[in-house]
N, C-alpha and C positions, 0 to 999 in steps of 0.2 A: 504494500500500500504506500509506504514511504517513497519507494522508487518511482511509482507512478506520479506522485505529487511533485517530486523533484523534476521529472521530465516535463510535467505540465508547466511548472514555474519557468523552466529554461525556455520552453516554447513561447510562453507569453513574453518573456524578456526579449527574445530574438525578434518576435513580431513587433513589439513596441519600438525596438530600434529601427526596424525596417520602415515602420509607419512614420517615425520621427524624421528619419533621413528623407523620405519622400516628401513630407510636409515642408521640410526646410528647402529642398530643391525647388518645389513648386512655388513656394512663397517668395523665395529669393530670386527666382528666374535663372538659377545657375544650372541649366539643363545639361551642360557639358559634363557635369559630375556623373550622370548616368553612363556616359561614354567612358569616363575615367574608371569607374567601378567595374564596368564590364571588361575593360582591357587590362585590369590589374587584379583586384581582389578575387573576382569570380573565376579567374584562371590561375590562381595561386601565386600572383606576383604582388610585390609591395610598391612598385612604381615603374617608371620608364626603364627600358633596357636597351642595350646596344643591338639586340637582334629583334627589334620591333618592325622589321620591314613589312611583314605580312599583316600587321595590325591596322595599318592605315592605307588609304588610297595613295598611289605614287605616280609621279611622272618619271619615265625612263630617260636617262641621258646615255645615248649609245656610245659604245667604245669608239676610239678614234679610227679614222680612216688613214691616219698617218702614223700608225703604231710603230714605235721605235723600241727595239728591245733594250732593256736596261743593261748597263755594264755590270757584270757580276764577277767577283773574284773573292770568294769567301776566305776570311781570315782563318788561320790555323789556331788562333787564340779563341778561347771561349769564356763565358762568364763564370765567375767563381761559384762554389756551392752556396756561399753566404748570399750572393746576389741572386742566385736562382731561388733560394728560399724567400727572399724579400719579394721578388717578382711574383712568386706563387701566392704569398700572403695577401697581396693586393689584387689578386685575380687578373693578372696580366694575360692577354690573349695574343698579342703580337708585339715583337720588339725588333726593329730594323735599324741598321746604321749604314749610312752612305758616307763614304770618305772620298773626296776628290771625284764626285759623280759616280763612284763605283759602289755597288752594294757589297759590303764586306761581312755583314752579319745579318741573319734572318732567322727568327725563332718564333714558333707558334705553340700555344698551349690549348688543351682541351680539344674541341672539335674545330677550332679556327684553323684556316689554311690559306694558302696563296690566293685562292679563288673566292674566299668568303668575304662578303660585304658586311659592314657593320656601321652603326650610327655614329656620325662625327659629333653629334650634339652641337654645342656652341662653337666647335672648331670651324663650323661652316660660316660663322660670322666673318672670319677673315676672308673667305671666298667672296662674300658680299662686298667687303671693302675693296678687293681687287677688281671686281666688276664695276664698282663706282669709278675707280681709276681709269678703266678701259673706256667707259662711257664718256668721261671727261676728255680723254685723249682723242676720241672720235668727234668731239664737239657736240655730242648729244646732250651733255650737261655742261653749262658754261664754266662752273667752278664749284668748289666746295662751299662757297659762300652764297650759293643760290638758295632762295627761300624754299622751304618745303612746300609751301602753298602754291608754288608754280606748278607742281605736279599733283598735289592732293588738295583740291579746293576747300575741303572741310577745314583745313588749317588756316584759312583766312579769318576765322571767327575765334571768339573766346580768348583773345590775347595771344594766339599762337602764330600770328603772321611773322613775328620776329625770329621764329625758329628756322635754322639753316641746316644744310647737309653737314656742315662742319660739326655742329652740335651733336648730330646723330652719330657721326663717325667717332667722336671722342667720348661718347657715352655721357654727355653733359646736358641733355635736353631738359632734365628736371621734371619728368613726368610723375604722375601719381600711379606709378606702376610698381607693384610688389614683385620682386625677383626672388622666387623660392622654389627649390626642387622638391620640398617636402610639404609645403602648405597647399592643400587642395583648393583653397579659396583664393589663391594668388592669381594675378593676371598671367604669370608664366604657366601655371597649370591650365588655365583656360586656353591659352595659346596652343598648348600641346594637345589637349583633348577636345577643344571646341571646334566649331564648324563655321565660324565667321571671323576670320582674322582681320579683314578690312574694317568691319564694324568695331571690333575690339580696339584697334589702334586709333581709329578716327574719333573714338569717344574719349580718348585720354585728355586729361587736363594738365597744364603746366603749373606746378606748385613751387618751383624754384627758378631763379633767374638762369636762363640757359648760358652755358659756357663757364660757369663759376666752379662747379664741383663735378669731379668724376664720380659717377654713381651708376654702376653696371645695371642696365635694364634691357632685356631682350626686345622690348617694344621698339627701341631705336633701330635695331637691325631689320625688324619686320617692315618698318616704314621705308627704310632704304631699299628693300626688295621691291616694294610697290613703286618707288621712284624710278628704279631701273626699268621696270616694265613700262611705265608711262613715258619715260624719256626715249626708250628704244623702240616702242611699239611691238615688243616681243615678250613672250613669257620668260620668266626667269630661267626655266629649264633650257629653252632654245638658245637664249643669249649665252648662258653658261657653256653649252655644248660648242657653239660656234667660236666663242672668244677664248675659252680656256681648255675645255676637255679635249676637243679635237686637236688643237695646236700642241698640247703637251704630250700627245701620243698615248693617252690613257688606254690601258690594255683590256679593260673590262667595262661592261655597262655599269653606270652608277644610277642612283635613284634618289628622288627628292620627295619626301612625304608631303601630302596635301591636307588641307583642313577638311575637305570633302571630295567626293567624286567630281572630277573636272574642275576642282576648286583652285585655291591659291597655295603656292609652295610655302612651307614653314621656313622662311628665310633665316630666322634666328637659330635654327637648328636643323637636324634631320636630313643631312646629305649622307647617303650611304655609298661607300666605296670600299675597295680593297686596300690593304695596308700599302702595297706597292704604289697604287695610284694616289693615295694620300701623300706619299713621299714625293711624287712628281710635282704636287702643289708646293711642297717645301723647296724643291729644287728651283721652281719658278721664282720664288722669293729670294733664294740664295743668289741667283744670277740676275737680280735686280730687274725682274720682269721679262727676261729674255729667254727664248727657247730656240736652240739650233741656229743661233745668230740672228733671230728675228725678235724684235721688241714687241712683246704681247701686251704688257702693262707699261705705261710710260715710266721711264726710269726716275724722273723727278717726283712722280707720285709715290713710288716705292720709298724714295729718300725721305719724303715728308711723312709717309705712313708709319715709319719706325721711330719717329721722334716722339717725345712724351710732352705734350702741351702742359704748361704750368697752370695748375688749378688745384683746388683743395681735394681731399679724399675723405672717405669715411674714417680713416685712421688719423685724421687731423695732421697729416703731413702733406707736402707737395707731391703731386703725381709724379712718380718715377717708374711706373710700370705699364702704362697703356698708351698706345698711339692711336692710329686711325683704324680701329677694329683689329688690332693685333697686340699681343702681350709683349712686353719688353723687359728683359732683365739686364740692368746696366753692366753688371759684371766688371766693375772697376775699369771702365773704358773699353771693354771688349764685349759689346752687347750681344745678347742672345734674343732672337725674335721667335715667337712661337704662337701657333694656333692652339687653343685649349677648349676642351669640352667636358661636360658632366661625366662623372665616373672615370675621369682620367684619360681622355682622348688627347693625344699630343702629336703635333708636327713641329719639331724643334729645329730651328735654323741657326747655325753658328758661323757667321761670315768669316770671322778671323781664323777659323780652322777649316773652312771649306767643307763643312759637315752638316748632314741632316739626320735627325733621329725621329723615328716614328714609334710611338707606344700606344697601343690600344688595349682596353681592358674594362673591367666592371667595378673597379674601386679606385678611389683617389685618396692620396694622403692629405692630412690637415694642412692648413695654411701656416706658413712660417710665423713664429712669434718671437719678439725680442725678449731677451732674458731680463732686461731692465731698461729704464729710460736712457741710461748713458749710451746704449747701443744706437740711439738715434743719431749720435754724432760720429758713429763709426761706419765702416763698410757694411756692417750687418743690417743697417737700415735699408740698404738696397734690396734686401730679401723680403721686405714687407709686401704682402699682397700676392706673393708667389707661394706655390705649394712645396712641401718638403720633398715629395717624390720627384719634382723637376730636377733638383740637385742630385738625387740618386741616379737619375737617368744620364745626366751629364757625366757623373763619375764612372758609371758603368761603361759608357762609350769611350771615355778616356782610357780606361783599362784595356779594352779590346784593341783600340788603335795602337796604344803604346806597346802592348805585348806583341802585337802583330809585326810592328816595325822592328822589334828587337830579335825576332826569330829568323 
């Protein structure tokens, strides 16, 4: 009898939760939560994953017609047991090192392989930055100081006419956008699981003076995606294929998630590709926008892209870590530029070493923290805003290259 009562109470409890959740969704108008629940909890997941390709509608970016085989000369050196353990602990799925344009190390874990595509998450934001540079180089966008309202008329209202492309590129628009990979009520969650990206971003309000503070918000990238489409008259997928994917010689099809069938690309995330093709994007940045002697992205745009505009940050220090949609580690005058995405998707470019590193996986390390305030006056302050695993990847690559050259 007691068991039956317990089961009855549990059933009532579960039912009450279901009813409460439904009432909240219906009353708040957050219908995207149904999609989020269906695509996570109901299939045993706790959130977005790097293998969500079949979860959402997609546009295909065909492999290149100009495919050029990568130079491969694998190093005789390998990662140490300690490094292997570390990479396993943070669920690494791919780790590649290119030295002097040659692939010298390639390693995969689990079911990941050379042909596997996975989600770049926010690493795709850097691709959006590159496409803006190309559109400017073609004269389809006059400059980074062009008002957003030129392309998106909704921004002529509510004090948003002052917003420029530069503000979006530098993540300093000052929107009322909550960036959170864990909060299901955030705009970031609605962007990922919702079905109306254009409506989501055109409803945004400006609550801070643009250009004053670096505050990372995916809405900036999504608006840039719409600007590219309005300026070029092409879908983001088509423009990406013609201007980047085909020229760099991508060896496999890539995919871009959409908000709905025949809808809009999630410009702020969700470009799916293989590790080797992500590396080709890194090589494009390494060579200052040039591929096979042809300038794809204007060199002067790349030069500006990797600078760090002076503005405040959430850490109450001057921005030393973000350029025009690309992360920058100052590294005591030997800067490292990198694409970065949720769960630790990295395409790392080291110009001073002529090196590119790709790391894909399902976990990311915590952000670097200073031991005390005195570190603000030391070189350690440069590490603020970067993740601990970034430095691990740099060290692992150093070890492989150094051991290889000594053998």
